[in-house]
C-alpha positions, -999 to 999 in steps of 0.1 A, spaced: 400 -202 201 420 -196 233 424 -159 222 386 -155 219 380 -171 253 406 -148 270 392 -118 253 356 -127 264 367 -133 299 384 -99 301 355 -81 286 329 -97 309 350 -88 340 353 -52 331 318 -41 342 321 -59 375 354 -41 383 339 -7 374 309 -15 396 332 -24 425 352 8 421 321 29 419 308 12 450 340 21 470 337 56 458 301 59 468 308 45 502 338 68 508 316 98 498 288 87 521 313 83 551 329 117 545 296 134 541 276 119 569 298 99 593 334 110 598 358 136 583 395 143 587 407 177 598 441 192 606 446 215 636 461 247 622 464 270 653 473 271 689 438 281 701 430 246 717 463 240 734 470 218 752 441 197 743 448 199 705 482 211 691 491 225 658 500 195 636 473 172 651 453 153 625 418 144 639 388 124 628 356 142 634 324 123 643 296 139 624 269 117 638 273 124 675 251 155 676 229 146 647 243 175 627 223 166 596 188 152 589 200 118 577 220 110 607 193 122 631 168 98 615 192 68 612 215 70 642 213 79 678 225 114 687 226 135 719 223 172 727 253 195 728 265 200 764 288 224 781 324 211 779 319 195 745 345 202 719 329 209 685 340 215 649 319 241 631 317 264 602 330 298 612 300 321 613 318 350 596 332 327 568 314 294 565 340 279 542 365 279 572 362 253 600 370 261 636 373 239 667 364 252 701 349 241 734 312 248 743 311 271 773 274 282 771 243 265 758 209 282 750 195 301 779 229 303 798 242 335 814 279 338 808 304 361 825 342 361 829 358 377 860 396 378 863 399 347 839 373 327 858 341 316 839 309 319 856 277 302 841 244 311 856 262 327 885 282 296 895 321 294 888 331 266 865 359 240 869 380 239 838 411 217 842 417 219 804 423 256 803 457 269 792 471 304 796 500 314 773 505 350 785 507 368 819 477 386 831 493 420 826 460 440 830 462 456 796 431 466 776 431 434 755 437 413 787 408 431 804 385 422 775 397 386 773 396 379 810 366 402 821 338 395 796 315 410 787 321 440 810 351 454 792 340 443 757 324 476 747 357 495 752 378 468 735 394 468 701 394 438 677 357 429 680 336 423 649 314 454 645 281 434 640 289 415 672 295 445 692 260 457 683 244 424 690 264 421 722 248 452 737 213 436 732 223 403 748 239 416 780 218 417 812 232 426 846 268 422 834 260 387 820 257 375 783 226 356 776 230 327 750 199 328 727 180 298 716 196 277 688 231 292 696 262 283 716 290 303 732 324 287 725 360 295 736 394 280 730 412 261 758 441 285 752 423 315 765 450 341 756 453 330 720 419 321 708 397 339 682 364 327 697 329 338 707 343 367 728 354 383 695 327 374 669 297 360 686 276 329 689 277 296 669 243 288 654 235 250 659 233 245 621 269 255 618 281 226 639 297 198 620 305 173 648 330 166 675 367 156 673 369 119 682 405 107 677 439 121 669 450 96 643 483 113 636 503 142 649 535 159 636 559 185 648 567 216 628 579 209 593 613 225 587 628 219 552 665 221 545 662 256 532 642 276 557 634 304 532 616 277 509 579 278 517 569 258 487 542 232 497 557 205 476 591 209 492 575 208 526 556 176 517 588 159 505 606 169 537 577 155 558 577 122 540 614 118 542 614 127 579 582 109 589 595 90 619 614 120 633 585 146 630 557 123 642 545 128 678 541 92 687 527 99 721 497 116 706 489 92 678 455 73 683 446 94 713 410 101 720 400 138 723 386 148 755 
């Protein structure tokens, strides 16, 4: 008799447990799809605001990037100076993170590394330069844009054609529904100078919080690039490789 009661009790609790697990999965999928998503910073293009090895939570509701959040949650327009995560226009499966320099209708120009928007110089305390201004061809293109862009190498061909149509009186005009973005590390950033505008529909959200940050992973054998080996190394040296001063830092 006790066996029957125990068996019935286990059987009757199984659907509730499954329902609870499915509920957790649905909530997690909803959060990742519409509210927040985790990303790792893979390059130096946003130094020193974001560093290689920073793990960030991206707020996907802030700009109303999808129809559901626009209807259900308050959102605001994208402004100059906002940091945004977006689908790379040339390869939408890849995510980039950059800072918005120009919004629709703006006229953008760089002169000797200084950014001018609508004829006025901008104040950019977050900008970082990792190379000397040696006056080379690539430096001319990076630092004096778009004047030197037509003679530069490394531009996307389609962008070079579009660029010629969007320049007026030495200034690049940002078209409606698009944004001009640049990395804070101006010397090492593959950004709008090289491949063009970011359509508004490509924007995922804004980095909100650095929830963890780690230094470069160096396994015992430096020739071993196996991902599992690096994972084991990271887990066994977690305290040493964590940048504690960057953990739980708001992104600005």
